[in-house]
Backbone atoms as SQL, in Angstrom:
CREATE TABLE atoms (id INTEGER PRIMARY KEY, chain TEXT, resi INTEGER, resn TEXT, atom TEXT, x REAL, y REAL, z REAL);
INSERT INTO atoms VALUES
  (1, 'A', 1, 'MET', 'N', 0.832, -1.170, 0.000),
  (2, 'A', 1, 'MET', 'CA', 0.000, 0.000, 0.000),
  (3, 'A', 1, 'MET', 'C', 0.884, 1.243, 0.000),
  (4, 'A', 2, 'LYS', 'N', 0.498, 2.234, -0.783),
  (5, 'A', 2, 'LYS', 'CA', 1.219, 3.498, -0.806),
  (6, 'A', 2, 'LYS', 'C', 0.478, 4.523, 0.042),
  (7, 'A', 3, 'PHE', 'N', 1.271, 5.324, 0.752),
  (8, 'A', 3, 'PHE', 'CA', 0.733, 6.413, 1.559),
  (9, 'A', 3, 'PHE', 'C', 1.528, 7.677, 1.258),
  (10, 'A', 4, 'THR', 'N', 0.870, 8.804, 1.361),
  (11, 'A', 4, 'THR', 'CA', 1.532, 10.099, 1.294),
  (12, 'A', 4, 'THR', 'C', 1.470, 10.712, 2.681),
  (13, 'A', 5, 'PHE', 'N', 2.635, 11.025, 3.230),
  (14, 'A', 5, 'PHE', 'CA', 2.724, 11.636, 4.551),
  (15, 'A', 5, 'PHE', 'C', 3.135, 13.097, 4.393),
  (16, 'A', 6, 'ILE', 'N', 2.417, 13.981, 5.041),
  (17, 'A', 6, 'ILE', 'CA', 2.808, 15.377, 5.132),
  (18, 'A', 6, 'ILE', 'C', 3.420, 15.531, 6.519),
  (19, 'A', 7, 'GLY', 'N', 4.645, 16.026, 6.577),
  (20, 'A', 7, 'GLY', 'CA', 5.342, 16.130, 7.846),
  (21, 'A', 7, 'GLY', 'C', 5.918, 17.502, 8.091),
  (22, 'A', 8, 'ASP', 'N', 6.128, 17.787, 9.348),
  (23, 'A', 8, 'ASP', 'CA', 6.787, 19.029, 9.755),
  (24, 'A', 8, 'ASP', 'C', 7.656, 18.713, 10.967),
  (25, 'A', 9, 'TRP', 'N', 8.563, 19.605, 11.263),
  (26, 'A', 9, 'TRP', 'CA', 9.558, 19.380, 12.305),
  (27, 'A', 9, 'TRP', 'C', 9.033, 19.815, 13.664),
  (28, 'A', 10, 'TYR', 'N', 9.429, 19.101, 14.708),
  (29, 'A', 10, 'TYR', 'CA', 9.016, 19.424, 16.073),
  (30, 'A', 10, 'TYR', 'C', 9.574, 20.765, 16.538),
  (31, 'A', 11, 'GLU', 'N', 10.809, 21.019, 16.222),
  (32, 'A', 11, 'GLU', 'CA', 11.477, 22.230, 16.676),
  (33, 'A', 11, 'GLU', 'C', 10.870, 23.444, 15.986),
  (34, 'A', 12, 'VAL', 'N', 10.334, 24.373, 16.755),
  (35, 'A', 12, 'VAL', 'CA', 9.654, 25.542, 16.192),
  (36, 'A', 12, 'VAL', 'C', 10.611, 26.404, 15.376),
  (37, 'A', 13, 'GLY', 'N', 11.810, 26.568, 15.855),
  (38, 'A', 13, 'GLY', 'CA', 12.780, 27.407, 15.159),
  (39, 'A', 13, 'GLY', 'C', 13.446, 26.731, 13.979),
  (40, 'A', 14, 'ASP', 'N', 13.056, 25.522, 13.654),
  (41, 'A', 14, 'ASP', 'CA', 13.664, 24.766, 12.568),
  (42, 'A', 14, 'ASP', 'C', 13.231, 25.342, 11.230),
  (43, 'A', 15, 'LEU', 'N', 14.187, 25.750, 10.432),
  (44, 'A', 15, 'LEU', 'CA', 13.871, 26.368, 9.144),
  (45, 'A', 15, 'LEU', 'C', 13.880, 25.385, 7.983),
  (46, 'A', 16, 'ALA', 'N', 14.090, 24.107, 8.258),
  (47, 'A', 16, 'ALA', 'CA', 14.041, 23.101, 7.199),
  (48, 'A', 16, 'ALA', 'C', 12.622, 23.037, 6.647),
  (49, 'A', 17, 'ASP', 'N', 12.516, 22.667, 5.394),
  (50, 'A', 17, 'ASP', 'CA', 11.225, 22.601, 4.722),
  (51, 'A', 17, 'ASP', 'C', 10.279, 21.610, 5.379),
  (52, 'A', 18, 'SER', 'N', 9.003, 21.977, 5.389),
  (53, 'A', 18, 'SER', 'CA', 7.985, 20.958, 5.630),
  (54, 'A', 18, 'SER', 'C', 8.080, 20.012, 4.443),
  (55, 'A', 19, 'PHE', 'N', 7.551, 18.821, 4.572),
  (56, 'A', 19, 'PHE', 'CA', 7.786, 17.870, 3.500),
  (57, 'A', 19, 'PHE', 'C', 6.587, 16.967, 3.277),
  (58, 'A', 20, 'ALA', 'N', 6.542, 16.439, 2.065),
  (59, 'A', 20, 'ALA', 'CA', 5.595, 15.386, 1.696),
  (60, 'A', 20, 'ALA', 'C', 6.439, 14.217, 1.236),
  (61, 'A', 21, 'VAL', 'N', 6.135, 13.045, 1.747),
  (62, 'A', 21, 'VAL', 'CA', 6.896, 11.857, 1.368),
  (63, 'A', 21, 'VAL', 'C', 5.916, 10.743, 1.020),
  (64, 'A', 22, 'VAL', 'N', 6.179, 10.099, -0.091),
  (65, 'A', 22, 'VAL', 'CA', 5.373, 8.955, -0.529),
  (66, 'A', 22, 'VAL', 'C', 6.162, 7.704, -0.199),
  (67, 'A', 23, 'ALA', 'N', 5.527, 6.809, 0.535),
  (68, 'A', 23, 'ALA', 'CA', 6.205, 5.579, 0.941),
  (69, 'A', 23, 'ALA', 'C', 5.248, 4.402, 0.818),
  (70, 'A', 24, 'GLU', 'N', 5.839, 3.246, 0.605),
  (71, 'A', 24, 'GLU', 'CA', 5.051, 2.028, 0.421),
  (72, 'A', 24, 'GLU', 'C', 5.353, 1.057, 1.563),
  (73, 'A', 25, 'GLY', 'N', 4.364, 0.275, 1.917),
  (74, 'A', 25, 'GLY', 'CA', 4.531, -0.742, 2.939),
  (75, 'A', 25, 'GLY', 'C', 3.341, -1.672, 2.944),
  (76, 'A', 26, 'ALA', 'N', 3.453, -2.751, 3.669),
  (77, 'A', 26, 'ALA', 'CA', 2.355, -3.714, 3.757),
  (78, 'A', 26, 'ALA', 'C', 1.146, -3.104, 4.457),
  (79, 'A', 27, 'ASP', 'N', 1.414, -2.137, 5.363),
  (80, 'A', 27, 'ASP', 'CA', 0.345, -1.441, 6.073),
  (81, 'A', 27, 'ASP', 'C', 0.832, -0.031, 6.410),
  (82, 'A', 28, 'TYR', 'N', -0.006, 0.718, 7.114),
  (83, 'A', 28, 'TYR', 'CA', 0.307, 2.105, 7.458),
  (84, 'A', 28, 'TYR', 'C', 1.615, 2.200, 8.251),
  (85, 'A', 29, 'GLU', 'N', 1.780, 1.374, 9.269),
  (86, 'A', 29, 'GLU', 'CA', 2.964, 1.457, 10.132),
  (87, 'A', 29, 'GLU', 'C', 4.252, 1.171, 9.365),
  (88, 'A', 30, 'GLU', 'N', 4.221, 0.182, 8.486),
  (89, 'A', 30, 'GLU', 'CA', 5.423, -0.118, 7.696),
  (90, 'A', 30, 'GLU', 'C', 5.711, 1.015, 6.713),
  (91, 'A', 31, 'ALA', 'N', 4.688, 1.571, 6.101),
  (92, 'A', 31, 'ALA', 'CA', 4.887, 2.699, 5.185),
  (93, 'A', 31, 'ALA', 'C', 5.446, 3.903, 5.943),
  (94, 'A', 32, 'LYS', 'N', 4.957, 4.146, 7.151),
  (95, 'A', 32, 'LYS', 'CA', 5.443, 5.249, 7.972),
  (96, 'A', 32, 'LYS', 'C', 6.914, 5.051, 8.319),
  (97, 'A', 33, 'ALA', 'N', 7.311, 3.823, 8.640),
  (98, 'A', 33, 'ALA', 'CA', 8.716, 3.519, 8.931),
  (99, 'A', 33, 'ALA', 'C', 9.575, 3.732, 7.682),
  (100, 'A', 34, 'ASN', 'N', 9.085, 3.315, 6.525),
  (101, 'A', 34, 'ASN', 'CA', 9.822, 3.518, 5.276),
  (102, 'A', 34, 'ASN', 'C', 9.911, 4.999, 4.931),
  (103, 'A', 35, 'ALA', 'N', 8.886, 5.759, 5.266),
  (104, 'A', 35, 'ALA', 'CA', 8.914, 7.208, 5.044),
  (105, 'A', 35, 'ALA', 'C', 10.017, 7.843, 5.894),
  (106, 'A', 36, 'ALA', 'N', 10.169, 7.387, 7.128),
  (107, 'A', 36, 'ALA', 'CA', 11.219, 7.922, 8.004),
  (108, 'A', 36, 'ALA', 'C', 12.595, 7.699, 7.390),
  (109, 'A', 37, 'VAL', 'N', 12.820, 6.523, 6.840),
  (110, 'A', 37, 'VAL', 'CA', 14.106, 6.227, 6.187),
  (111, 'A', 37, 'VAL', 'C', 14.340, 7.203, 5.033),
  (112, 'A', 38, 'ALA', 'N', 13.316, 7.421, 4.216),
  (113, 'A', 38, 'ALA', 'CA', 13.452, 8.320, 3.059),
  (114, 'A', 38, 'ALA', 'C', 13.730, 9.755, 3.497),
  (115, 'A', 39, 'VAL', 'N', 13.051, 10.216, 4.530),
  (116, 'A', 39, 'VAL', 'CA', 13.261, 11.591, 4.996),
  (117, 'A', 39, 'VAL', 'C', 14.662, 11.746, 5.580),
  (118, 'A', 40, 'LEU', 'N', 15.125, 10.759, 6.325),
  (119, 'A', 40, 'LEU', 'CA', 16.483, 10.839, 6.876),
  (120, 'A', 40, 'LEU', 'C', 17.542, 10.825, 5.777),
  (121, 'A', 41, 'GLU', 'N', 17.258, 10.175, 4.665),
  (122, 'A', 41, 'GLU', 'CA', 18.185, 10.224, 3.521),
  (123, 'A', 41, 'GLU', 'C', 18.182, 11.611, 2.889),
  (124, 'A', 42, 'ALA', 'N', 17.019, 12.264, 2.864),
  (125, 'A', 42, 'ALA', 'CA', 16.918, 13.600, 2.274),
  (126, 'A', 42, 'ALA', 'C', 17.480, 14.682, 3.200),
  (127, 'A', 43, 'PHE', 'N', 17.408, 14.453, 4.500),
  (128, 'A', 43, 'PHE', 'CA', 17.935, 15.372, 5.502),
  (129, 'A', 43, 'PHE', 'C', 18.942, 14.613, 6.374),
  (130, 'A', 44, 'PRO', 'N', 20.120, 14.278, 5.813),
  (131, 'A', 44, 'PRO', 'CA', 21.046, 13.384, 6.508),
  (132, 'A', 44, 'PRO', 'C', 21.578, 13.924, 7.837),
  (133, 'A', 45, 'TRP', 'N', 21.628, 15.237, 8.008),
  (134, 'A', 45, 'TRP', 'CA', 22.134, 15.768, 9.275),
  (135, 'A', 45, 'TRP', 'C', 21.227, 15.419, 10.453),
  (136, 'A', 46, 'ARG', 'N', 19.982, 15.053, 10.181),
  (137, 'A', 46, 'ARG', 'CA', 19.096, 14.623, 11.273),
  (138, 'A', 46, 'ARG', 'C', 19.644, 13.345, 11.921),
  (139, 'A', 47, 'ALA', 'N', 20.233, 12.501, 11.131),
  (140, 'A', 47, 'ALA', 'CA', 20.824, 11.276, 11.667),
  (141, 'A', 47, 'ALA', 'C', 22.260, 11.531, 12.117),
  (142, 'A', 48, 'GLU', 'N', 23.039, 12.191, 11.270),
  (143, 'A', 48, 'GLU', 'CA', 24.465, 12.358, 11.535),
  (144, 'A', 48, 'GLU', 'C', 24.743, 13.269, 12.721),
  (145, 'A', 49, 'GLU', 'N', 24.051, 14.397, 12.797),
  (146, 'A', 49, 'GLU', 'CA', 24.330, 15.380, 13.848),
  (147, 'A', 49, 'GLU', 'C', 23.342, 15.302, 15.006),
  (148, 'A', 50, 'ASP', 'N', 22.087, 14.977, 14.701),
  (149, 'A', 50, 'ASP', 'CA', 21.048, 15.008, 15.731),
  (150, 'A', 50, 'ASP', 'C', 20.739, 13.635, 16.317),
  (151, 'A', 51, 'GLY', 'N', 21.282, 12.585, 15.697),
  (152, 'A', 51, 'GLY', 'CA', 21.129, 11.243, 16.241),
  (153, 'A', 51, 'GLY', 'C', 19.774, 10.582, 16.013),
  (154, 'A', 52, 'GLU', 'N', 18.972, 11.130, 15.111),
  (155, 'A', 52, 'GLU', 'CA', 17.679, 10.504, 14.837),
  (156, 'A', 52, 'GLU', 'C', 17.883, 9.210, 14.051),
  (157, 'A', 53, 'THR', 'N', 17.028, 8.254, 14.297),
  (158, 'A', 53, 'THR', 'CA', 17.022, 6.983, 13.578),
  (159, 'A', 53, 'THR', 'C', 15.627, 6.786, 13.014),
  (160, 'A', 54, 'PRO', 'N', 15.443, 5.839, 12.107),
  (161, 'A', 54, 'PRO', 'CA', 14.090, 5.578, 11.615),
  (162, 'A', 54, 'PRO', 'C', 13.111, 5.236, 12.744),
  (163, 'A', 55, 'GLU', 'N', 13.625, 4.633, 13.808),
  (164, 'A', 55, 'GLU', 'CA', 12.753, 4.257, 14.930),
  (165, 'A', 55, 'GLU', 'C', 12.359, 5.450, 15.789),
  (166, 'A', 56, 'THR', 'N', 13.213, 6.474, 15.853),
  (167, 'A', 56, 'THR', 'CA', 12.916, 7.635, 16.708),
  (168, 'A', 56, 'THR', 'C', 12.445, 8.846, 15.923),
  (169, 'A', 57, 'PHE', 'N', 12.519, 8.778, 14.595),
  (170, 'A', 57, 'PHE', 'CA', 12.259, 9.958, 13.770),
  (171, 'A', 57, 'PHE', 'C', 10.886, 10.580, 14.026),
  (172, 'A', 58, 'TRP', 'N', 9.836, 9.769, 13.949),
  (173, 'A', 58, 'TRP', 'CA', 8.491, 10.296, 14.191),
  (174, 'A', 58, 'TRP', 'C', 8.321, 10.458, 15.687),
  (175, 'A', 59, 'GLY', 'N', 8.487, 11.665, 16.158),
  (176, 'A', 59, 'GLY', 'CA', 8.317, 11.945, 17.577),
  (177, 'A', 59, 'GLY', 'C', 9.612, 12.153, 18.324),
  (178, 'A', 60, 'GLY', 'N', 10.745, 11.986, 17.653),
  (179, 'A', 60, 'GLY', 'CA', 12.030, 12.192, 18.314),
  (180, 'A', 60, 'GLY', 'C', 12.282, 13.672, 18.584),
  (181, 'A', 61, 'ASP', 'N', 13.217, 13.945, 19.473),
  (182, 'A', 61, 'ASP', 'CA', 13.510, 15.326, 19.857),
  (183, 'A', 61, 'ASP', 'C', 13.873, 16.201, 18.663),
  (184, 'A', 62, 'ASN', 'N', 14.571, 15.651, 17.700),
  (185, 'A', 62, 'ASN', 'CA', 14.959, 16.404, 16.511),
  (186, 'A', 62, 'ASN', 'C', 14.251, 15.866, 15.271),
  (187, 'A', 63, 'GLY', 'N', 13.178, 15.171, 15.497),
  (188, 'A', 63, 'GLY', 'CA', 12.442, 14.541, 14.408),
  (189, 'A', 63, 'GLY', 'C', 11.245, 15.358, 13.980),
  (190, 'A', 64, 'ALA', 'N', 10.274, 14.651, 13.470),
  (191, 'A', 64, 'ALA', 'CA', 9.112, 15.306, 12.878),
  (192, 'A', 64, 'ALA', 'C', 7.831, 14.651, 13.371),
  (193, 'A', 65, 'TYR', 'N', 6.737, 15.244, 12.999),
  (194, 'A', 65, 'TYR', 'CA', 5.435, 14.671, 13.289),
  (195, 'A', 65, 'TYR', 'C', 4.626, 14.602, 11.998),
  (196, 'A', 66, 'VAL', 'N', 3.679, 13.698, 11.957),
  (197, 'A', 66, 'VAL', 'CA', 2.813, 13.548, 10.795),
  (198, 'A', 66, 'VAL', 'C', 1.697, 14.576, 10.910),
  (199, 'A', 67, 'VAL', 'N', 1.650, 15.486, 9.963),
  (200, 'A', 67, 'VAL', 'CA', 0.566, 16.477, 9.909),
  (201, 'A', 67, 'VAL', 'C', -0.673, 15.819, 9.331),
  (202, 'A', 68, 'ALA', 'N', -0.459, 15.023, 8.284),
  (203, 'A', 68, 'ALA', 'CA', -1.566, 14.312, 7.636),
  (204, 'A', 68, 'ALA', 'C', -0.999, 13.112, 6.904),
  (205, 'A', 69, 'ALA', 'N', -1.835, 12.113, 6.721),
  (206, 'A', 69, 'ALA', 'CA', -1.451, 10.921, 5.964),
  (207, 'A', 69, 'ALA', 'C', -2.626, 10.550, 5.069),
  (208, 'A', 70, 'PHE', 'N', -2.314, 10.218, 3.834),
  (209, 'A', 70, 'PHE', 'CA', -3.331, 9.881, 2.848),
  (210, 'A', 70, 'PHE', 'C', -2.987, 8.559, 2.190),
  (211, 'A', 71, 'LEU', 'N', -3.976, 7.786, 1.911),
  (212, 'A', 71, 'LEU', 'CA', -3.791, 6.533, 1.191),
  (213, 'A', 71, 'LEU', 'C', -3.557, 6.862, -0.272),
  (214, 'A', 72, 'GLY', 'N', -2.490, 6.329, -0.838),
  (215, 'A', 72, 'GLY', 'CA', -2.174, 6.560, -2.242),
  (216, 'A', 72, 'GLY', 'C', -1.049, 7.569, -2.410),
  (217, 'A', 73, 'ASP', 'N', -0.625, 7.740, -3.654),
  (218, 'A', 73, 'ASP', 'CA', 0.451, 8.668, -4.001),
  (219, 'A', 73, 'ASP', 'C', -0.166, 10.008, -4.377),
  (220, 'A', 74, 'LEU', 'N', -0.155, 10.928, -3.442),
  (221, 'A', 74, 'LEU', 'CA', -0.681, 12.277, -3.680),
  (222, 'A', 74, 'LEU', 'C', 0.435, 13.307, -3.688),
  (223, 'A', 75, 'GLY', 'N', 1.655, 12.859, -3.968),
  (224, 'A', 75, 'GLY', 'CA', 2.810, 13.743, -3.950),
  (225, 'A', 75, 'GLY', 'C', 2.678, 14.935, -4.874),
  (226, 'A', 76, 'ALA', 'N', 2.234, 14.715, -6.094),
  (227, 'A', 76, 'ALA', 'CA', 2.101, 15.818, -7.049),
  (228, 'A', 76, 'ALA', 'C', 1.077, 16.839, -6.566),
  (229, 'A', 77, 'GLN', 'N', -0.022, 16.370, -6.023),
  (230, 'A', 77, 'GLN', 'CA', -1.042, 17.277, -5.526),
  (231, 'A', 77, 'GLN', 'C', -0.543, 18.062, -4.315),
  (232, 'A', 78, 'ALA', 'N', 0.234, 17.426, -3.457),
  (233, 'A', 78, 'ALA', 'CA', 0.765, 18.100, -2.268),
  (234, 'A', 78, 'ALA', 'C', 1.711, 19.222, -2.673),
  (235, 'A', 79, 'VAL', 'N', 2.524, 18.977, -3.679),
  (236, 'A', 79, 'VAL', 'CA', 3.467, 19.992, -4.138),
  (237, 'A', 79, 'VAL', 'C', 2.721, 21.127, -4.826),
  (238, 'A', 80, 'ASP', 'N', 1.695, 20.801, -5.609),
  (239, 'A', 80, 'ASP', 'CA', 0.915, 21.835, -6.288),
  (240, 'A', 80, 'ASP', 'C', 0.106, 22.674, -5.318),
  (241, 'A', 81, 'ALA', 'N', -0.392, 22.062, -4.238),
  (242, 'A', 81, 'ALA', 'CA', -1.299, 22.748, -3.323),
  (243, 'A', 81, 'ALA', 'C', -0.575, 23.595, -2.286),
  (244, 'A', 82, 'ALA', 'N', 0.659, 23.299, -2.003),
  (245, 'A', 82, 'ALA', 'CA', 1.382, 24.018, -0.947),
  (246, 'A', 82, 'ALA', 'C', 2.874, 23.957, -1.202),
  (247, 'A', 83, 'SER', 'N', 3.618, 24.526, -0.319),
  (248, 'A', 83, 'SER', 'CA', 5.078, 24.534, -0.457),
  (249, 'A', 83, 'SER', 'C', 5.686, 23.427, 0.387),
  (250, 'A', 84, 'PHE', 'N', 5.658, 22.227, -0.142),
  (251, 'A', 84, 'PHE', 'CA', 6.265, 21.089, 0.530),
  (252, 'A', 84, 'PHE', 'C', 7.440, 20.620, -0.294),
  (253, 'A', 85, 'ARG', 'N', 8.458, 20.148, 0.366),
  (254, 'A', 85, 'ARG', 'CA', 9.560, 19.471, -0.319),
  (255, 'A', 85, 'ARG', 'C', 9.114, 18.032, -0.516),
  (256, 'A', 86, 'LEU', 'N', 9.047, 17.592, -1.752),
  (257, 'A', 86, 'LEU', 'CA', 8.608, 16.233, -2.060),
  (258, 'A', 86, 'LEU', 'C', 9.782, 15.288, -1.984),
  (259, 'A', 87, 'ILE', 'N', 9.642, 14.249, -1.180),
  (260, 'A', 87, 'ILE', 'CA', 10.665, 13.219, -1.037),
  (261, 'A', 87, 'ILE', 'C', 10.044, 11.937, -1.576),
  (262, 'A', 88, 'ALA', 'N', 10.584, 11.439, -2.657),
  (263, 'A', 88, 'ALA', 'CA', 9.985, 10.256, -3.280),
  (264, 'A', 88, 'ALA', 'C', 10.976, 9.123, -3.335);
């Protein structure tokens, strides 16, 4: 199953882009875990400098939270509708 996750960073002063990531998994939780891996690849300093891992990313001190999640690949619509960095 494919999901589109819209995410933002926990840290208020964080100037990194909000993001939309499309990830696939057998279910929502697996897709969410795969999305964390993709986001950490796109923002490598979150892992290298801040110590985030795929397991701690969603909800970690230097991680992000899910603003919204949609079933299917809505990446193009997310980019057209708002200013999100698309991670595919």
